[in-house]
C-alpha positions as CSV (number, residue, x, y, z in Angstrom):
1,M,0.0,0.0,0.0
2,G,1.2,3.5,-0.8
3,I,1.8,6.4,1.5
4,V,-1.5,8.0,0.5
5,T,-4.8,6.0,0.7
6,L,-7.3,6.1,-2.1
7,S,-10.0,7.5,0.2
8,F,-7.7,10.3,1.3
9,F,-6.8,11.1,-2.3
10,K,-10.5,11.2,-3.3
11,T,-11.0,13.7,-0.5
12,H,-8.1,15.7,-1.7
13,L,-9.7,15.9,-5.2
14,G,-12.8,17.2,-3.6
15,T,-15.2,15.7,-6.1
16,D,-18.3,14.3,-4.5
17,D,-18.9,11.9,-7.4
18,L,-15.6,10.2,-6.6
19,L,-16.5,9.9,-2.9
20,D,-19.9,8.2,-3.6
21,V,-19.3,4.6,-4.5
22,D,-22.6,4.4,-6.3
23,A,-22.2,7.6,-8.3
24,F,-20.7,5.9,-11.4
25,G,-22.6,2.6,-11.2
26,G,-20.5,-0.2,-12.6
27,L,-17.6,2.3,-13.4
28,S,-16.7,2.9,-9.8
29,N,-14.2,0.0,-9.6
30,A,-12.5,1.1,-12.8
31,T,-12.4,4.7,-11.5
32,D,-10.8,3.5,-8.3
33,E,-8.3,1.5,-10.3
34,L,-7.4,4.6,-12.4
35,L,-7.0,6.9,-9.3
36,Q,-4.8,4.2,-7.6
37,H,-2.7,4.2,-10.8
38,Y,-2.2,7.9,-10.5
39,L,-1.2,7.6,-6.9
40,D,1.3,4.8,-7.7
41,A,2.8,6.9,-10.6
42,A,3.0,10.0,-8.3
43,E,4.8,8.0,-5.6
44,E,7.3,6.6,-8.1
45,W,7.9,10.2,-9.3
46,A,8.5,11.3,-5.6
47,V,11.0,8.5,-5.1
48,S,12.9,9.6,-8.3
49,C,12.9,13.2,-7.0
50,L,14.0,12.2,-3.5
51,G,16.8,9.9,-4.7
52,K,15.9,7.3,-2.0
53,P,12.9,5.1,-1.1
54,I,10.0,6.5,0.8
55,S,10.4,3.5,3.2
56,D,13.5,5.3,4.5
57,F,11.1,7.8,6.2
58,N,9.4,6.6,9.4
59,P,7.0,8.3,9.7
60,V,6.6,9.8,6.2
61,P,6.5,13.6,6.5
62,A,3.2,15.2,5.6
63,S,5.0,17.3,3.0
64,I,6.0,14.2,1.0
65,K,2.4,12.9,1.2
66,Q,1.2,16.4,0.0
67,A,3.6,16.2,-3.0
68,V,2.2,12.8,-3.9
69,C,-1.3,14.1,-3.7
70,M,-0.5,17.1,-5.8
71,M,1.2,15.1,-8.5
72,A,-1.5,12.5,-8.6
73,A,-4.2,15.2,-8.9
74,H,-2.2,16.8,-11.7
75,L,-2.1,13.4,-13.5
76,Y,-5.9,13.0,-13.0
77,Q,-6.8,16.5,-14.2
78,N,-4.4,16.5,-17.2
79,R,-4.6,13.1,-18.9
80,E,-2.9,14.0,-22.1
81,A,0.8,14.7,-22.9
82,A,0.1,18.2,-24.1
83,L,-2.3,21.1,-23.3
84,V,-3.6,23.0,-26.3
85,G,-4.9,26.6,-25.9
86,I,-4.3,26.8,-22.2
87,N,-1.7,28.9,-20.4
88,V,0.2,26.9,-17.8
89,Y,2.0,28.4,-14.9
90,A,4.0,26.7,-12.2
91,L,2.6,27.4,-8.8
92,P,4.7,28.6,-6.0
93,H,5.3,25.9,-3.5
94,G,4.6,23.2,-6.0
95,A,5.1,19.5,-5.5
96,A,8.8,19.5,-6.1
97,D,9.2,22.2,-3.4
98,F,7.6,19.9,-0.8
99,L,10.2,17.2,-1.6
100,R,13.3,19.5,-1.7
101,P,14.2,19.4,2.0
102,Y,14.3,15.6,1.9
103,R,16.1,15.2,-1.4
104,V,19.5,13.5,-1.7
105,E,21.7,15.9,-3.6
106,V,24.1,14.3,-6.0
107,T,27.1,16.4,-7.1
108,G,29.1,13.8,-9.0
109,Y,31.9,13.9,-6.3
110,V,32.6,10.6,-4.7
111,A,34.5,10.6,-1.4
112,E,37.5,8.2,-1.3
C-alpha cells in the first residue's frame, strides 16, 4: 500500500462523485483503479525526485504525502501529454518544493 490512501486522495480531489461509490454505477471500480494508478505513478515520481525510497522515512512527512497528492491530482486532471490553448504556470510551493528538503543531492563527487 502506498503512503496516501485512495480514500484520502478522493477527499483531496474534492469531487463528490468520486466519494460516492454508487455515483458511477459499474464504473466505480474502474475509476478507483485509475485513481490508484495515478497515486502509484506519483509515488514513483516522488521516489525519483528524492533519490531514496520512501520507506527510509518513518513516519513519512506530511509534505511528502502532499507532494504525492498534488502530482496524482495533476495526472488526474491532465490526462494528455500536451495542453492546447491553455496557459500553464508553475505554482509557488509546487510538488517538487515539498520534496526538496528531503532530497538526496548528487554532485558527482565521490569521497574516497
